[in-house]
Biopython code that builds the backbone (N, CA, C, O; Angstrom):
import numpy as np
from Bio.PDB.StructureBuilder import StructureBuilder

atoms = [
    (1, "GLN", "N", (-29.644, -5.264, 3.459)),
    (1, "GLN", "CA", (-28.462, -4.539, 3.853)),
    (1, "GLN", "C", (-28.554, -3.060, 3.409)),
    (1, "GLN", "O", (-28.764, -2.773, 2.230)),
    (2, "VAL", "N", (-28.395, -2.133, 4.368)),
    (2, "VAL", "CA", (-28.371, -0.725, 3.983)),
    (2, "VAL", "C", (-27.048, -0.326, 3.451)),
    (2, "VAL", "O", (-26.009, -0.731, 3.973)),
    (3, "GLN", "N", (-27.064, 0.481, 2.394)),
    (3, "GLN", "CA", (-25.885, 0.998, 1.766)),
    (3, "GLN", "C", (-26.001, 2.465, 1.693)),
    (3, "GLN", "O", (-27.075, 3.003, 1.427)),
    (4, "LEU", "N", (-24.856, 3.160, 1.938)),
    (4, "LEU", "CA", (-24.791, 4.583, 1.736)),
    (4, "LEU", "C", (-23.856, 4.920, 0.636)),
    (4, "LEU", "O", (-22.696, 4.510, 0.676)),
    (5, "VAL", "N", (-24.286, 5.628, -0.321)),
    (5, "VAL", "CA", (-23.510, 5.978, -1.510)),
    (5, "VAL", "C", (-23.291, 7.535, -1.553)),
    (5, "VAL", "O", (-24.224, 8.338, -1.572)),
    (6, "GLU", "N", (-22.030, 7.857, -1.565)),
    (6, "GLU", "CA", (-21.657, 9.255, -1.571)),
    (6, "GLU", "C", (-21.146, 9.696, -2.891)),
    (6, "GLU", "O", (-20.675, 8.897, -3.701)),
    (7, "SER", "N", (-21.241, 10.996, -3.108)),
    (7, "SER", "CA", (-20.793, 11.601, -4.343)),
    (7, "SER", "C", (-20.435, 13.073, -4.087)),
    (7, "SER", "O", (-20.886, 13.642, -3.093)),
    (8, "GLY", "N", (-19.661, 13.682, -4.933)),
    (8, "GLY", "CA", (-19.476, 15.172, -4.829)),
    (8, "GLY", "C", (-18.051, 15.546, -4.434)),
    (8, "GLY", "O", (-17.699, 16.721, -4.549)),
    (9, "GLY", "N", (-17.197, 14.607, -3.969)),
    (9, "GLY", "CA", (-15.869, 14.990, -3.621)),
    (9, "GLY", "C", (-14.989, 15.310, -4.756)),
    (9, "GLY", "O", (-15.364, 15.038, -5.896)),
    (10, "GLY", "N", (-13.836, 15.871, -4.535)),
    (10, "GLY", "CA", (-12.956, 16.177, -5.606)),
    (10, "GLY", "C", (-11.856, 17.164, -5.095)),
    (10, "GLY", "O", (-11.637, 17.297, -3.891)),
    (11, "LEU", "N", (-11.212, 17.812, -6.007)),
    (11, "LEU", "CA", (-10.187, 18.774, -5.852)),
    (11, "LEU", "C", (-10.704, 20.128, -6.044)),
    (11, "LEU", "O", (-11.404, 20.336, -7.036)),
    (12, "VAL", "N", (-10.441, 21.118, -5.188)),
    (12, "VAL", "CA", (-10.953, 22.432, -5.209)),
    (12, "VAL", "C", (-9.909, 23.408, -4.674)),
    (12, "VAL", "O", (-9.162, 23.040, -3.767)),
    (13, "GLN", "N", (-9.826, 24.570, -5.163)),
    (13, "GLN", "CA", (-8.853, 25.589, -4.605)),
    (13, "GLN", "C", (-9.430, 26.234, -3.377)),
    (13, "GLN", "O", (-10.645, 26.335, -3.213)),
    (14, "PRO", "N", (-8.497, 26.687, -2.479)),
    (14, "PRO", "CA", (-9.031, 27.390, -1.249)),
    (14, "PRO", "C", (-10.022, 28.491, -1.625)),
    (14, "PRO", "O", (-9.829, 29.227, -2.593)),
    (15, "GLY", "N", (-11.025, 28.574, -0.874)),
    (15, "GLY", "CA", (-12.093, 29.488, -1.048)),
    (15, "GLY", "C", (-13.222, 29.027, -1.957)),
    (15, "GLY", "O", (-14.214, 29.718, -2.189)),
    (16, "GLY", "N", (-12.995, 27.759, -2.480)),
    (16, "GLY", "CA", (-14.008, 27.247, -3.438)),
    (16, "GLY", "C", (-15.095, 26.562, -2.644)),
    (16, "GLY", "O", (-15.157, 26.664, -1.419)),
    (17, "SER", "N", (-15.983, 25.834, -3.391)),
    (17, "SER", "CA", (-17.132, 25.175, -2.871)),
    (17, "SER", "C", (-17.295, 23.811, -3.444)),
    (17, "SER", "O", (-16.932, 23.557, -4.593)),
    (18, "LEU", "N", (-17.847, 22.915, -2.640)),
    (18, "LEU", "CA", (-18.234, 21.589, -3.084)),
    (18, "LEU", "C", (-19.540, 21.248, -2.376)),
    (18, "LEU", "O", (-19.848, 21.771, -1.305)),
    (19, "ARG", "N", (-20.302, 20.348, -3.012)),
    (19, "ARG", "CA", (-21.548, 19.841, -2.327)),
    (19, "ARG", "C", (-21.398, 18.272, -2.383)),
    (19, "ARG", "O", (-21.251, 17.663, -3.443)),
    (20, "LEU", "N", (-21.448, 17.715, -1.218)),
    (20, "LEU", "CA", (-21.457, 16.267, -1.062)),
    (20, "LEU", "C", (-22.926, 15.734, -0.938)),
    (20, "LEU", "O", (-23.790, 16.373, -0.338)),
    (21, "SER", "N", (-23.144, 14.597, -1.504)),
    (21, "SER", "CA", (-24.431, 13.979, -1.439)),
    (21, "SER", "C", (-24.289, 12.531, -0.957)),
    (21, "SER", "O", (-23.306, 11.860, -1.271)),
    (22, "CYS", "N", (-25.216, 12.090, -0.240)),
    (22, "CYS", "CA", (-25.209, 10.684, 0.232)),
    (22, "CYS", "C", (-26.653, 10.203, 0.288)),
    (22, "CYS", "O", (-27.516, 10.859, 0.872)),
    (23, "THR", "N", (-26.911, 9.024, -0.341)),
    (23, "THR", "CA", (-28.165, 8.437, -0.376)),
    (23, "THR", "C", (-28.185, 7.085, 0.246)),
    (23, "THR", "O", (-27.350, 6.241, -0.080)),
    (24, "ALA", "N", (-29.111, 6.849, 1.131)),
    (24, "ALA", "CA", (-29.246, 5.521, 1.779)),
    (24, "ALA", "C", (-30.216, 4.705, 0.954)),
    (24, "ALA", "O", (-31.239, 5.195, 0.476)),
    (25, "SER", "N", (-29.853, 3.423, 0.802)),
    (25, "SER", "CA", (-30.761, 2.534, 0.038)),
    (25, "SER", "C", (-30.574, 1.127, 0.629)),
    (25, "SER", "O", (-29.682, 0.863, 1.435)),
    (26, "GLY", "N", (-31.476, 0.242, 0.174)),
    (26, "GLY", "CA", (-31.475, -1.133, 0.685)),
    (26, "GLY", "C", (-32.537, -1.330, 1.743)),
    (26, "GLY", "O", (-33.350, -0.449, 2.025)),
    (27, "SER", "N", (-32.501, -2.515, 2.317)),
    (27, "SER", "CA", (-33.465, -2.964, 3.315)),
    (27, "SER", "C", (-33.337, -2.093, 4.637)),
    (27, "SER", "O", (-32.262, -2.036, 5.234)),
    (28, "MET", "N", (-34.418, -1.445, 5.058)),
    (28, "MET", "CA", (-34.365, -0.726, 6.308)),
    (28, "MET", "C", (-35.377, -1.288, 7.286)),
    (28, "MET", "O", (-35.805, -0.593, 8.207)),
    (29, "PHE", "N", (-35.762, -2.536, 7.096)),
    (29, "PHE", "CA", (-36.587, -3.245, 7.974)),
    (29, "PHE", "C", (-38.022, -2.517, 8.180)),
    (29, "PHE", "O", (-38.534, -2.402, 9.294)),
    (30, "GLY", "N", (-38.544, -2.097, 7.129)),
    (30, "GLY", "CA", (-39.855, -1.445, 7.161)),
    (30, "GLY", "C", (-39.730, 0.069, 7.431)),
    (30, "GLY", "O", (-40.739, 0.772, 7.357)),
    (31, "ARG", "N", (-38.573, 0.578, 7.729)),
    (31, "ARG", "CA", (-38.438, 1.999, 7.882)),
    (31, "ARG", "C", (-38.106, 2.630, 6.557)),
    (31, "ARG", "O", (-37.538, 1.948, 5.704)),
    (32, "ASN", "N", (-38.429, 3.912, 6.320)),
    (32, "ASN", "CA", (-38.125, 4.497, 5.084)),
    (32, "ASN", "C", (-37.332, 5.799, 5.297)),
    (32, "ASN", "O", (-36.964, 6.441, 4.314)),
    (33, "VAL", "N", (-37.067, 6.190, 6.492)),
    (33, "VAL", "CA", (-36.303, 7.408, 6.820)),
    (33, "VAL", "C", (-35.341, 7.096, 7.933)),
    (33, "VAL", "O", (-35.706, 6.542, 8.970)),
    (34, "MET", "N", (-34.086, 7.472, 7.690)),
    (34, "MET", "CA", (-33.026, 7.329, 8.735)),
    (34, "MET", "C", (-33.324, 8.346, 9.867)),
    (34, "MET", "O", (-33.750, 9.475, 9.624)),
    (35, "ASP", "N", (-33.072, 7.874, 11.147)),
    (35, "ASP", "CA", (-33.190, 8.821, 12.276)),
    (35, "ASP", "C", (-32.260, 9.918, 12.203)),
    (35, "ASP", "O", (-32.669, 11.062, 12.403)),
    (36, "VAL", "N", (-30.974, 9.673, 11.922)),
    (36, "VAL", "CA", (-29.998, 10.743, 11.841)),
    (36, "VAL", "C", (-29.084, 10.441, 10.640)),
    (36, "VAL", "O", (-28.700, 9.289, 10.437)),
    (37, "MET", "N", (-28.750, 11.416, 9.881)),
    (37, "MET", "CA", (-27.748, 11.342, 8.861)),
    (37, "MET", "C", (-26.728, 12.471, 9.070)),
    (37, "MET", "O", (-27.051, 13.528, 9.612)),
    (38, "GLY", "N", (-25.540, 12.227, 8.643)),
    (38, "GLY", "CA", (-24.492, 13.288, 8.814)),
    (38, "GLY", "C", (-23.210, 12.893, 8.112)),
    (38, "GLY", "O", (-23.134, 11.938, 7.339)),
    (39, "TRP", "N", (-22.197, 13.701, 8.438)),
    (39, "TRP", "CA", (-20.955, 13.551, 7.810)),
    (39, "TRP", "C", (-19.780, 13.637, 8.856)),
    (39, "TRP", "O", (-19.746, 14.497, 9.737)),
    (40, "TYR", "N", (-18.864, 12.713, 8.686)),
    (40, "TYR", "CA", (-17.625, 12.685, 9.429)),
    (40, "TYR", "C", (-16.484, 12.917, 8.419)),
    (40, "TYR", "O", (-16.706, 12.850, 7.211)),
    (41, "ARG", "N", (-15.272, 13.189, 8.910)),
    (41, "ARG", "CA", (-14.122, 13.360, 8.098)),
    (41, "ARG", "C", (-12.936, 12.843, 8.853)),
    (41, "ARG", "O", (-12.906, 12.833, 10.083)),
    (42, "GLN", "N", (-11.929, 12.402, 8.070)),
    (42, "GLN", "CA", (-10.776, 11.851, 8.659)),
    (42, "GLN", "C", (-9.562, 12.326, 7.764)),
    (42, "GLN", "O", (-9.477, 11.961, 6.592)),
    (43, "ALA", "N", (-8.683, 13.102, 8.318)),
    (43, "ALA", "CA", (-7.455, 13.500, 7.663)),
    (43, "ALA", "C", (-6.302, 12.565, 7.998)),
    (43, "ALA", "O", (-6.326, 11.935, 9.056)),
    (44, "PRO", "N", (-5.299, 12.450, 7.143)),
    (44, "PRO", "CA", (-4.125, 11.598, 7.475)),
    (44, "PRO", "C", (-3.572, 11.840, 8.829)),
    (44, "PRO", "O", (-3.271, 12.990, 9.148)),
    (45, "GLY", "N", (-3.413, 10.847, 9.653)),
    (45, "GLY", "CA", (-2.843, 10.967, 10.931)),
    (45, "GLY", "C", (-3.716, 11.535, 12.010)),
    (45, "GLY", "O", (-3.261, 11.808, 13.121)),
    (46, "LYS", "N", (-4.957, 11.710, 11.683)),
    (46, "LYS", "CA", (-5.898, 12.247, 12.659)),
    (46, "LYS", "C", (-7.028, 11.371, 12.859)),
    (46, "LYS", "O", (-7.285, 10.491, 12.038)),
    (47, "GLN", "N", (-7.759, 11.568, 13.961)),
    (47, "GLN", "CA", (-8.964, 10.817, 14.311)),
    (47, "GLN", "C", (-10.108, 11.282, 13.360)),
    (47, "GLN", "O", (-10.142, 12.394, 12.835)),
    (48, "ARG", "N", (-11.011, 10.336, 13.204)),
    (48, "ARG", "CA", (-12.227, 10.681, 12.539)),
    (48, "ARG", "C", (-13.067, 11.632, 13.425)),
    (48, "ARG", "O", (-13.222, 11.361, 14.616)),
    (49, "GLU", "N", (-13.605, 12.723, 12.883)),
    (49, "GLU", "CA", (-14.394, 13.632, 13.557)),
    (49, "GLU", "C", (-15.668, 13.965, 12.917)),
    (49, "GLU", "O", (-15.794, 13.912, 11.693)),
    (50, "LEU", "N", (-16.664, 14.323, 13.746)),
    (50, "LEU", "CA", (-17.997, 14.718, 13.259)),
    (50, "LEU", "C", (-17.898, 16.165, 12.651)),
    (50, "LEU", "O", (-17.427, 17.121, 13.268)),
    (51, "VAL", "N", (-18.383, 16.216, 11.407)),
    (51, "VAL", "CA", (-18.494, 17.519, 10.743)),
    (51, "VAL", "C", (-19.866, 18.108, 10.944)),
    (51, "VAL", "O", (-20.004, 19.249, 11.385)),
    (52, "ALA", "N", (-20.865, 17.345, 10.628)),
    (52, "ALA", "CA", (-22.227, 17.876, 10.766)),
    (52, "ALA", "C", (-23.207, 16.665, 10.738)),
    (52, "ALA", "O", (-22.973, 15.657, 10.071)),
    (53, "SER", "N", (-24.317, 16.829, 11.504)),
    (53, "SER", "CA", (-25.340, 15.865, 11.511)),
    (53, "SER", "C", (-26.669, 16.497, 11.556)),
    (53, "SER", "O", (-26.780, 17.675, 11.896)),
    (54, "MET", "N", (-27.735, 15.738, 11.215)),
    (54, "MET", "CA", (-29.022, 16.222, 11.078)),
    (54, "MET", "C", (-30.055, 15.149, 11.365)),
    (54, "MET", "O", (-30.049, 14.103, 10.715)),
    (55, "ALA", "N", (-30.890, 15.370, 12.268)),
    (55, "ALA", "CA", (-31.976, 14.431, 12.625)),
    (55, "ALA", "C", (-33.194, 14.710, 11.659)),
    (55, "ALA", "O", (-33.210, 15.682, 10.904)),
    (56, "TYR", "N", (-34.127, 13.860, 11.735)),
    (56, "TYR", "CA", (-35.249, 13.884, 10.856)),
    (56, "TYR", "C", (-36.016, 15.239, 10.967)),
    (56, "TYR", "O", (-36.451, 15.796, 9.959)),
    (57, "PHE", "N", (-36.165, 15.732, 12.170)),
    (57, "PHE", "CA", (-36.923, 16.927, 12.425)),
    (57, "PHE", "C", (-35.999, 18.133, 12.512)),
    (57, "PHE", "O", (-36.294, 19.054, 13.273)),
    (58, "ASP", "N", (-34.860, 18.175, 11.746)),
    (58, "ASP", "CA", (-34.136, 19.331, 11.478)),
    (58, "ASP", "C", (-33.204, 19.767, 12.555)),
    (58, "ASP", "O", (-32.702, 20.891, 12.523)),
    (59, "ASN", "N", (-32.941, 18.863, 13.567)),
    (59, "ASN", "CA", (-31.912, 19.209, 14.524)),
    (59, "ASN", "C", (-30.567, 19.101, 13.847)),
    (59, "ASN", "O", (-30.222, 18.061, 13.285)),
    (60, "LYS", "N", (-29.792, 20.203, 13.903)),
    (60, "LYS", "CA", (-28.466, 20.235, 13.278)),
    (60, "LYS", "C", (-27.361, 20.458, 14.263)),
    (60, "LYS", "O", (-27.517, 21.179, 15.248)),
    (61, "ASN", "N", (-26.243, 19.835, 13.993)),
    (61, "ASN", "CA", (-25.081, 19.945, 14.718)),
    (61, "ASN", "C", (-23.880, 20.159, 13.814)),
    (61, "ASN", "O", (-23.779, 19.504, 12.776)),
    (62, "TYR", "N", (-22.944, 21.075, 14.180)),
    (62, "TYR", "CA", (-21.808, 21.341, 13.370)),
    (62, "TYR", "C", (-20.536, 21.337, 14.258)),
    (62, "TYR", "O", (-20.572, 21.705, 15.432)),
    (63, "ALA", "N", (-19.491, 20.934, 13.684)),
    (63, "ALA", "CA", (-18.200, 21.136, 14.352)),
    (63, "ALA", "C", (-17.840, 22.574, 14.340)),
    (63, "ALA", "O", (-18.141, 23.265, 13.366)),
    (64, "ASP", "N", (-17.222, 23.061, 15.352)),
    (64, "ASP", "CA", (-16.876, 24.506, 15.444)),
    (64, "ASP", "C", (-16.067, 24.966, 14.270)),
    (64, "ASP", "O", (-16.216, 26.115, 13.854)),
    (65, "SER", "N", (-15.218, 24.138, 13.711)),
    (65, "SER", "CA", (-14.344, 24.509, 12.665)),
    (65, "SER", "C", (-15.035, 24.758, 11.300)),
    (65, "SER", "O", (-14.449, 25.319, 10.374)),
    (66, "VAL", "N", (-16.289, 24.320, 11.226)),
    (66, "VAL", "CA", (-17.001, 24.426, 9.958)),
    (66, "VAL", "C", (-18.222, 25.375, 10.102)),
    (66, "VAL", "O", (-18.854, 25.694, 9.095)),
    (67, "LYS", "N", (-18.547, 25.806, 11.256)),
    (67, "LYS", "CA", (-19.728, 26.647, 11.483)),
    (67, "LYS", "C", (-19.581, 27.925, 10.610)),
    (67, "LYS", "O", (-18.529, 28.561, 10.549)),
    (68, "GLY", "N", (-20.676, 28.241, 9.965)),
    (68, "GLY", "CA", (-20.726, 29.393, 9.160)),
    (68, "GLY", "C", (-20.196, 29.201, 7.706)),
    (68, "GLY", "O", (-20.316, 30.093, 6.867)),
    (69, "ARG", "N", (-19.626, 28.047, 7.452)),
    (69, "ARG", "CA", (-19.077, 27.690, 6.108)),
    (69, "ARG", "C", (-19.805, 26.469, 5.509)),
    (69, "ARG", "O", (-20.010, 26.415, 4.296)),
    (70, "PHE", "N", (-20.182, 25.532, 6.310)),
    (70, "PHE", "CA", (-20.777, 24.344, 5.785)),
    (70, "PHE", "C", (-22.279, 24.399, 6.206)),
    (70, "PHE", "O", (-22.668, 25.012, 7.200)),
    (71, "THR", "N", (-23.065, 23.717, 5.378)),
    (71, "THR", "CA", (-24.536, 23.625, 5.643)),
    (71, "THR", "C", (-25.000, 22.226, 5.299)),
    (71, "THR", "O", (-24.827, 21.750, 4.177)),
    (72, "ILE", "N", (-25.614, 21.553, 6.323)),
    (72, "ILE", "CA", (-26.110, 20.295, 6.134)),
    (72, "ILE", "C", (-27.632, 20.398, 5.864)),
    (72, "ILE", "O", (-28.318, 21.224, 6.467)),
    (73, "SER", "N", (-28.152, 19.539, 4.942)),
    (73, "SER", "CA", (-29.546, 19.487, 4.669)),
    (73, "SER", "C", (-29.919, 18.031, 4.264)),
    (73, "SER", "O", (-29.038, 17.225, 3.964)),
    (74, "ARG", "N", (-31.137, 17.733, 4.261)),
    (74, "ARG", "CA", (-31.552, 16.383, 3.855)),
    (74, "ARG", "C", (-32.838, 16.423, 3.176)),
    (74, "ARG", "O", (-33.675, 17.289, 3.431)),
    (75, "ASP", "N", (-33.023, 15.433, 2.254)),
    (75, "ASP", "CA", (-34.263, 15.237, 1.550)),
    (75, "ASP", "C", (-34.777, 13.950, 2.021)),
    (75, "ASP", "O", (-34.246, 12.913, 1.623)),
    (76, "ASN", "N", (-35.843, 13.924, 2.898)),
    (76, "ASN", "CA", (-36.250, 12.708, 3.579)),
    (76, "ASN", "C", (-36.955, 11.812, 2.556)),
    (76, "ASN", "O", (-36.903, 10.589, 2.686)),
    (77, "GLY", "N", (-37.622, 12.396, 1.529)),
    (77, "GLY", "CA", (-38.268, 11.605, 0.535)),
    (77, "GLY", "C", (-37.249, 10.744, -0.264)),
    (77, "GLY", "O", (-37.546, 9.635, -0.710)),
    (78, "LYS", "N", (-36.066, 11.306, -0.412)),
    (78, "LYS", "CA", (-35.063, 10.500, -1.163)),
    (78, "LYS", "C", (-34.061, 9.812, -0.197)),
    (78, "LYS", "O", (-33.175, 9.094, -0.660)),
    (79, "ASN", "N", (-34.184, 10.019, 1.131)),
    (79, "ASN", "CA", (-33.258, 9.465, 2.045)),
    (79, "ASN", "C", (-31.790, 9.891, 1.702)),
    (79, "ASN", "O", (-30.849, 9.098, 1.672)),
    (80, "THR", "N", (-31.701, 11.214, 1.449)),
    (80, "THR", "CA", (-30.436, 11.739, 0.987)),
    (80, "THR", "C", (-30.048, 12.923, 1.908)),
    (80, "THR", "O", (-30.859, 13.765, 2.292)),
    (81, "VAL", "N", (-28.747, 12.909, 2.223)),
    (81, "VAL", "CA", (-28.219, 14.032, 3.013)),
    (81, "VAL", "C", (-27.158, 14.753, 2.198)),
    (81, "VAL", "O", (-26.428, 14.127, 1.430)),
    (82, "TYR", "N", (-27.073, 16.040, 2.359)),
    (82, "TYR", "CA", (-26.196, 16.935, 1.573)),
    (82, "TYR", "C", (-25.263, 17.647, 2.593)),
    (82, "TYR", "O", (-25.581, 17.837, 3.767)),
    (83, "LEU", "N", (-24.134, 18.006, 2.061)),
    (83, "LEU", "CA", (-23.230, 18.900, 2.752)),
    (83, "LEU", "C", (-22.682, 19.985, 1.771)),
    (83, "LEU", "O", (-21.848, 19.753, 0.895)),
    (84, "GLN", "N", (-23.208, 21.102, 2.007)),
    (84, "GLN", "CA", (-22.704, 22.240, 1.141)),
    (84, "GLN", "C", (-21.518, 22.846, 1.856)),
    (84, "GLN", "O", (-21.609, 23.274, 3.007)),
    (85, "MET", "N", (-20.393, 22.874, 1.142)),
    (85, "MET", "CA", (-19.142, 23.212, 1.742)),
    (85, "MET", "C", (-18.615, 24.483, 1.022)),
    (85, "MET", "O", (-18.219, 24.400, -0.141)),
    (86, "ASN", "N", (-18.607, 25.602, 1.667)),
    (86, "ASN", "CA", (-18.237, 26.904, 1.120)),
    (86, "ASN", "C", (-16.940, 27.365, 1.836)),
    (86, "ASN", "O", (-16.558, 26.863, 2.893)),
    (87, "SER", "N", (-16.311, 28.330, 1.198)),
    (87, "SER", "CA", (-15.063, 28.913, 1.690)),
    (87, "SER", "C", (-14.089, 27.808, 2.236)),
    (87, "SER", "O", (-13.613, 27.850, 3.370)),
    (88, "LEU", "N", (-13.856, 26.887, 1.389)),
    (88, "LEU", "CA", (-13.044, 25.673, 1.778)),
    (88, "LEU", "C", (-11.565, 26.109, 2.056)),
    (88, "LEU", "O", (-11.019, 26.997, 1.401)),
    (89, "LYS", "N", (-10.983, 25.455, 3.023)),
    (89, "LYS", "CA", (-9.674, 25.712, 3.448)),
    (89, "LYS", "C", (-8.809, 24.470, 3.285)),
    (89, "LYS", "O", (-9.327, 23.354, 3.299)),
    (90, "PRO", "N", (-7.481, 24.647, 3.129)),
    (90, "PRO", "CA", (-6.628, 23.402, 3.091)),
    (90, "PRO", "C", (-6.882, 22.472, 4.270)),
    (90, "PRO", "O", (-6.807, 21.251, 4.134)),
    (91, "GLU", "N", (-7.173, 23.040, 5.396)),
    (91, "GLU", "CA", (-7.444, 22.220, 6.677)),
    (91, "GLU", "C", (-8.666, 21.289, 6.525)),
    (91, "GLU", "O", (-8.824, 20.320, 7.267)),
    (92, "ASP", "N", (-9.542, 21.624, 5.514)),
    (92, "ASP", "CA", (-10.708, 20.741, 5.266)),
    (92, "ASP", "C", (-10.377, 19.537, 4.450)),
    (92, "ASP", "O", (-11.255, 18.703, 4.226)),
    (93, "THR", "N", (-9.159, 19.394, 3.991)),
    (93, "THR", "CA", (-8.831, 18.203, 3.207)),
    (93, "THR", "C", (-8.885, 16.990, 4.123)),
    (93, "THR", "O", (-8.291, 16.964, 5.201)),
    (94, "ALA", "N", (-9.624, 15.977, 3.651)),
    (94, "ALA", "CA", (-9.912, 14.745, 4.361)),
    (94, "ALA", "C", (-10.711, 13.873, 3.550)),
    (94, "ALA", "O", (-11.218, 14.311, 2.517)),
    (95, "VAL", "N", (-10.878, 12.659, 3.919)),
    (95, "VAL", "CA", (-11.903, 11.727, 3.413)),
    (95, "VAL", "C", (-13.143, 11.981, 4.269)),
    (95, "VAL", "O", (-13.120, 11.907, 5.498)),
    (96, "TYR", "N", (-14.209, 12.280, 3.560)),
    (96, "TYR", "CA", (-15.501, 12.535, 4.168)),
    (96, "TYR", "C", (-16.388, 11.329, 4.106)),
    (96, "TYR", "O", (-16.553, 10.780, 3.016)),
    (97, "TYR", "N", (-16.958, 10.881, 5.161)),
    (97, "TYR", "CA", (-17.728, 9.689, 5.306)),
    (97, "TYR", "C", (-19.209, 10.090, 5.640)),
    (97, "TYR", "O", (-19.472, 10.867, 6.558)),
    (98, "CYS", "N", (-20.105, 9.543, 4.880)),
    (98, "CYS", "CA", (-21.460, 9.665, 5.200)),
    (98, "CYS", "C", (-21.817, 8.744, 6.340)),
    (98, "CYS", "O", (-21.304, 7.629, 6.434)),
    (99, "TYR", "N", (-22.727, 9.226, 7.239)),
    (99, "TYR", "CA", (-23.100, 8.347, 8.387)),
    (99, "TYR", "C", (-24.657, 8.377, 8.556)),
    (99, "TYR", "O", (-25.294, 9.418, 8.394)),
    (100, "ALA", "N", (-25.201, 7.262, 8.868)),
    (100, "ALA", "CA", (-26.655, 7.239, 9.140)),
    (100, "ALA", "C", (-26.897, 6.334, 10.260)),
    (100, "ALA", "O", (-26.176, 5.356, 10.458)),
    (101, "ARG", "N", (-27.988, 6.665, 11.067)),
    (101, "ARG", "CA", (-28.386, 5.763, 12.182)),
    (101, "ARG", "C", (-29.867, 5.496, 11.927)),
    (101, "ARG", "O", (-30.650, 6.364, 11.542)),
    (102, "LEU", "N", (-30.193, 4.210, 12.175)),
    (102, "LEU", "CA", (-31.526, 3.744, 12.071)),
    (102, "LEU", "C", (-31.752, 2.852, 13.282)),
    (102, "LEU", "O", (-31.221, 1.747, 13.391)),
    (103, "THR", "N", (-32.573, 3.393, 14.195)),
    (103, "THR", "CA", (-32.772, 2.688, 15.484)),
    (103, "THR", "C", (-31.475, 2.539, 16.174)),
    (103, "THR", "O", (-30.829, 3.521, 16.542)),
    (104, "LEU", "N", (-31.073, 1.276, 16.358)),
    (104, "LEU", "CA", (-29.773, 1.024, 17.098)),
    (104, "LEU", "C", (-28.665, 0.701, 16.120)),
    (104, "LEU", "O", (-27.586, 0.326, 16.578)),
    (105, "ASP", "N", (-28.834, 0.811, 14.825)),
    (105, "ASP", "CA", (-27.853, 0.466, 13.860)),
    (105, "ASP", "C", (-27.134, 1.699, 13.216)),
    (105, "ASP", "O", (-27.748, 2.704, 12.860)),
    (106, "ASN", "N", (-25.864, 1.546, 13.104)),
    (106, "ASN", "CA", (-25.106, 2.613, 12.502)),
    (106, "ASN", "C", (-24.601, 2.154, 11.146)),
    (106, "ASN", "O", (-24.233, 0.992, 10.973)),
    (107, "TYR", "N", (-24.583, 3.051, 10.204)),
    (107, "TYR", "CA", (-24.147, 2.717, 8.806)),
    (107, "TYR", "C", (-23.189, 3.827, 8.371)),
    (107, "TYR", "O", (-23.278, 4.992, 8.760)),
    (108, "TRP", "N", (-22.250, 3.351, 7.516)),
    (108, "TRP", "CA", (-21.148, 4.189, 6.965)),
    (108, "TRP", "C", (-21.059, 4.125, 5.522)),
    (108, "TRP", "O", (-21.268, 3.047, 4.965)),
    (109, "GLY", "N", (-20.751, 5.240, 4.806)),
    (109, "GLY", "CA", (-20.375, 5.171, 3.408)),
    (109, "GLY", "C", (-18.980, 4.814, 3.248)),
    (109, "GLY", "O", (-18.242, 4.607, 4.211)),
    (110, "GLN", "N", (-18.603, 4.738, 1.999)),
    (110, "GLN", "CA", (-17.259, 4.311, 1.649)),
    (110, "GLN", "C", (-16.241, 5.424, 1.776)),
    (110, "GLN", "O", (-15.038, 5.172, 1.843)),
    (111, "GLY", "N", (-16.718, 6.642, 1.810)),
    (111, "GLY", "CA", (-15.843, 7.805, 1.880)),
    (111, "GLY", "C", (-15.573, 8.440, 0.604)),
    (111, "GLY", "O", (-15.474, 7.753, -0.413)),
    (112, "THR", "N", (-15.447, 9.699, 0.582)),
    (112, "THR", "CA", (-15.145, 10.492, -0.643)),
    (112, "THR", "C", (-14.068, 11.463, -0.334)),
    (112, "THR", "O", (-14.120, 12.137, 0.694)),
    (113, "GLN", "N", (-13.102, 11.562, -1.175)),
    (113, "GLN", "CA", (-11.918, 12.481, -0.938)),
    (113, "GLN", "C", (-12.254, 13.892, -1.268)),
    (113, "GLN", "O", (-12.773, 14.190, -2.344)),
    (114, "VAL", "N", (-11.966, 14.745, -0.362)),
    (114, "VAL", "CA", (-12.036, 16.221, -0.553)),
    (114, "VAL", "C", (-10.661, 16.796, -0.335)),
    (114, "VAL", "O", (-10.116, 16.726, 0.767)),
    (115, "THR", "N", (-10.081, 17.382, -1.414)),
    (115, "THR", "CA", (-8.772, 17.934, -1.323)),
    (115, "THR", "C", (-8.871, 19.452, -1.750)),
    (115, "THR", "O", (-9.345, 19.822, -2.824)),
    (116, "VAL", "N", (-8.388, 20.243, -0.818)),
    (116, "VAL", "CA", (-8.397, 21.736, -0.966)),
    (116, "VAL", "C", (-7.004, 22.187, -1.112)),
    (116, "VAL", "O", (-6.269, 22.217, -0.125)),
    (117, "SER", "N", (-6.589, 22.540, -2.283)),
    (117, "SER", "CA", (-5.190, 22.839, -2.591)),
    (117, "SER", "C", (-5.103, 23.823, -3.742)),
    (117, "SER", "O", (-5.976, 23.905, -4.606)),
    (118, "SER", "N", (-3.973, 24.591, -3.708)),
    (118, "SER", "CA", (-3.620, 25.505, -4.845)),
    (118, "SER", "C", (-2.848, 24.771, -5.903)),
    (118, "SER", "O", (-2.472, 25.362, -6.915)),
]
sb = StructureBuilder()
sb.init_structure("model")
sb.init_model(0)
sb.init_chain("A")
sb.init_seg("    ")
for serial, (resi, resn, name, xyz) in enumerate(atoms, 1):
    if name == "N":
        sb.init_residue(resn, " ", resi, " ")
    sb.init_atom(name, np.array(xyz, "f"), 0.0, 1.0, " ", f" {name:<3s}", serial, name[0])
structure = sb.get_structure()
């Protein structure tokens, strides 16, 4: 069973920064690198939305709302994906979920709360 473990969430003031981390572990059926890893977020009363994703060979996608502020990266040796979040806004407040895809299977982390408030 593949598990995604997230860390790095918390409370930060507007304009501050956080870095989220997510590591995949467990059985991956002989594979050692996820095809795609990324981050989604869900705010109260809203749909879950893609924040950023990154394929093994550095293909990156960002939501328009975070372009220029967030940076996704990954360490394939550690099967870890990061999300550097700068210039945070109150609108970024949400539960952030790590996502990974391996072949036809999708995996989700438990979510980590990010709160941007004064």
